[in-house]
N, C-alpha and C positions, 0 to 999 in steps of 0.2 A: 485581622481576621474579618472584621466587618466589611472592609474595602474589597477583600477577595470575593466574598459572597455576593456583594453588589455588582462586581464586574461580571461574574459568571451569569448572574440573573439577567443583567442588561443585555449581554450578548445573546443569550438564549431567547429573549423576547424580541429583539430587533431583527435577528437574521431571517426568520420566516417571511417578514414583510419585505425586506430587501430582496430576498430570493425571487419574489414574484416579479421584480422589475428588471432583473439582470439575468442574462443567459449567455455565457461565453464559451459554449461547447466548441471544441475543435480549434482553439486559438493558441495552443502550445504544442511543443514537442514532447516525446516520451510520455504519452498519456498512460502507459502501462504502470507508471509510478503511483497512480491512483487506485489500482486494484488492491483490495484488502487482502492481507496475509493471515493465514491460520483459520482453521475451522471453528475454534472457540470464539474468536472475535467476530467473524462474519456471521456466526450463528446467532449472536446477540445484536443483529442489525448493524454491524460495523460501528457500534457506539462503544469505543474501546479506549479512548485517550485517557480516561481515568481508571478504567478497569484493566489496563494492560498489565500482563504478567507473563512470565516464562520467556523463552527465546523469541517468540513472535512479537513481543513488546518492542523489539528493535524497530519494527515498522511503524507502530502506532504512536509510541512515546518512549524514547530510549531511556528515560529516567525510571520507567517501570521495572527494569531488570534489577533495581536495587532491592526489591522485595525477595529476590532469590537468595536463599541461604545455602544453595548448592550450585554447582555448575550444571549445564544442561544443553541438549541439542534438540532440534525439532525440524522435521521435514514435512512439507505439505505440497500437494499437487491438486490441480483443478482442471477438470474437463471444461474449458471455458467456451466462449462464444464462437460460432462458425468453425468448429473443428480445430480451434487453437488449444494449446496446452500451457497453463500457467503454473510455475513451480517456484518453491522457495526453500532454502536451507538456512537455518540460523543456529548459532552456537554462542553460549555465554560462559565465560570463565569467572568464577568467584575468586577475587583476589583478597578477600578478607577486609581488613580496615583500609586497604588501598583502593577499594571500589570494585567495579565489575567491567570486564572487557568483552566486547561482542563482535561477531563477524556474521554478515548476512549476504546471501547471494540470491538474486531474483531473476527469473528468466521467463519470457513469453515467446513461445515458439509458434510461428504461423504455418509451419509445414513447408512443403515445396510443390512446384508445379513445372510444367513444360515451358521452355522458352519458345515463343512463337514470333514470327515476323509477318509482314505483309506478303512477302513472297512465299513464306513457308508457314501457313496458318495451322498446320497440323503438328508443328514442332520442328526444331532444329536438331534434336537429339540431346540438347543440353537441358538442365533443370535449374531453376532459380529458387531461392528461399529468402525468408525474412525472419529476423530474430531481434529481440530486445533483451538487454542484459544490464543488471545493476549489481555492483559489489560495494559493500559498505563496511567500514570499521567504526565501532562505537565504544564510548566510554561513559560510565555513569557512576555517581557517588552520592551517598546519603550525607548531606551536610549537617543535619540534625536527625533526631529520631522521628521527625515529622516531615522534613523537607528534603527532597532529592532533586538532582539535576542530571541531565544526560545529553549527549550529542553524538551525531553520526556524520562522518565524512564519506562521501560515496562517489564512485565513478559510474557514469551512465553511458551506454553505447547502444545505438540503433543501427541495424544493417538491413538493407534490401538489395538483393542480388550482389553487385560488386560495389555498391555505394554504401557509405557509412557516415555516422556522425557521433561525436564524443563530447561529453560534457561532465562537469563536476558540480556537486551540490552538497549542502549542509542541512542537517536536521537538528533542531534543538527542542528539548522538552523539559518540563518541570512537573513535580508531583508534590501535593501538600496533603497530609493526612490529619484527620480530626478524630479524636477518640470516640465521639458519638456515633454508634453503629458502624464503626470502621469506615467512615466517610472519607473519600478521596476526591480531590480536585486536581484535574490534570489539564495542562495546556501544552500545545506543541505547534511548532512552525516547521514545515517540511519542504524540501526541494528548493531551497534558496540557493541559486547558483548561476552558472554560465549559460549562454545561449548555445543552441546546437544547430549545425549547418552541415547538410549532406555534401560529401565530396567523393570522387571516385573516377575510375578510368572511363566509364561510359558517358561522363559529362564532357569529355574532350571530343570536339567535332571539327570536321573540315569545313571551312567557310570561304566565301568569296567576298572580299571587302567592297568591291564595286561591280555590281551585276551589269552595269551599263557600259562597261569598257571591255572590248574584245582583246584577247591575248593576255589578259591578266592571269595571275595565279589563283586558281579557284580551289586550291587544296591547302590553304594556310590553316595551321592548327589553332583552334580557339577553345576556350574553356567556358562552358555554360555556368552561370552563377546562380546558385540557389539561395533562397531567403534563409535568414537565421531566425530561429524560433526560441522563445523563452521556455524554461522548464515550468511545470505546473505547480507553482507555489500554493501551499494550502495552510490555513490557520485553523486550529481546533481548540475548543475548550469543552470540558465535560465534567460530569459529576457521577460518582458511583458510590453506592452504600449498601450495607447489609440490611435489607428491609425486614428480614426475619431470620433469627438464628436461635435454635433451641434443640439441644440434644443432638440427634442424628440428622436434623433437617436445617437447611439454610437457603435463603433466597436473596440473590444479588440483583439490584436494579441499576441501570445506568442510562445516561442520556448525553449526547454530544451535539454541539453546534459547530458547523464547519463553514468556512469561507474560502473556497478554492478559486484560483485565478482563471480556471478554464471551464467553470460551470457556475450554476446558481448557488447561492448560499442555501444551507439546508440543515435539518435537524434529524438525528437518528436516535432511536430508543431501543432498549433491549433488556433481557433478564436471563438469569441462570438459576435453576433449582439444583441443589446438590444434596445427595443422600449419603451420609457417612463419609464424605470426601472420597467417594468411590464411584458413584454414578451421577451423571449430569444430564439435564435436559435444558435446552436453550431455545429462545425465540426472540424475534425483534422485527423492527421495521426500518428500512434504510432510506435515507434522503427524503424525508417528508417535506412538504411545502415547496416542491419544485414543479415547474410547468411540465416537464417531460415525464410521461408515464413510464418510460424505459429506464430512467435512472433510479426510480424508487421501487420498493417492493418488499415483500415479506421474506423472512429467512427462518429456518428451523433446523435444529440439529441435536445431537446427543454425544456424550463422551463417557469414557471410563478410565479410571486411574487405578493401577495395581502397584502396591508397594511391595517390592521384592524383599526389602529389608528396611531398616531404619534410615539407610543412606540412599538406596537405589530404588527408583520407581519408574514404571512404564505408563504411558498414557496414549490413548487413541481417541480422535474426535472426528465427527462427520457432520456435514451441513449441506443443505441445498438451498439455493436462493431463487426467488422469483425474478426473472428478467424477460418477461414476455414482451414481444413475440419471439424472442431469441431462444427461449427455453428456460431451463432451471439448472444453471451450473452447479456442480457438486464438488465439494472439496473434502479430501481426506488428509488428516494430519496425524503424525506419530511423533512421540517425543520420549526422551530418556533423561532423567536427572541422576547425577552421581556426585 
């Protein structure tokens, strides 16, 4: 127990200082894998590796789904930056003593536009589009009443016009629970996997191997080679606890330290106030201690949970995040447990 606490504290103290010295933005493929999923989690400043619960926990820490005593589904959609649309669908099946099985699908849609050329700057009549997609299958199990583990195997695909790249990745997460104020310590490693390299028909080009020789074949088919890029591996450690719980009122506080391979190390903090397990208000600050003002910012949101019966419940959550000068992306999530 003592070693766990010391490890969490050490990482939390060291990461802010390291973050000031390193900034690796734009050095990996599939950056969309770093966009937070679910209005509840992002409403708490994306500090969710220890507070992860419900189907959206598949993104933050797959071991978090072991807290679910029922099966559930959740859908979320975000009006994201520069007219893009970020969406996620997650489902968890409670297998009883056998554990929990999860399925998640994430999509970032960039929209479409006219295909233009030098000769036809007003458009050729065709349209091009870009799209990112992730499909993951998860499994988690509580090994004891305090310790649980989980993992996700996922396929990742990026497409722009007729070119695409495919990769595969693994997420691993653990959760340790302490009876004192329902404290949870979470750790997760995400997106450990293969490199991604774009390929497609538009990379085939006619070439002339020797421009200085007349009469040669200047229409030989060649293939342009693109670089392979690693996936954005990220390491997270966090703590969540019930700072206050009495009668109809409860206050959850949470903090995460993150070390992503494509950005500076950072710390996020957040909280959630709950009234009668019915109405929720959330707030947080995302990615503190980074150089870039665009990566960090405030978030705030609210949610409601309605129990249809002892078994069935509906919930809806909303959040907006500060990402100036790009605006304030807003996320809506709806879920159902059964």
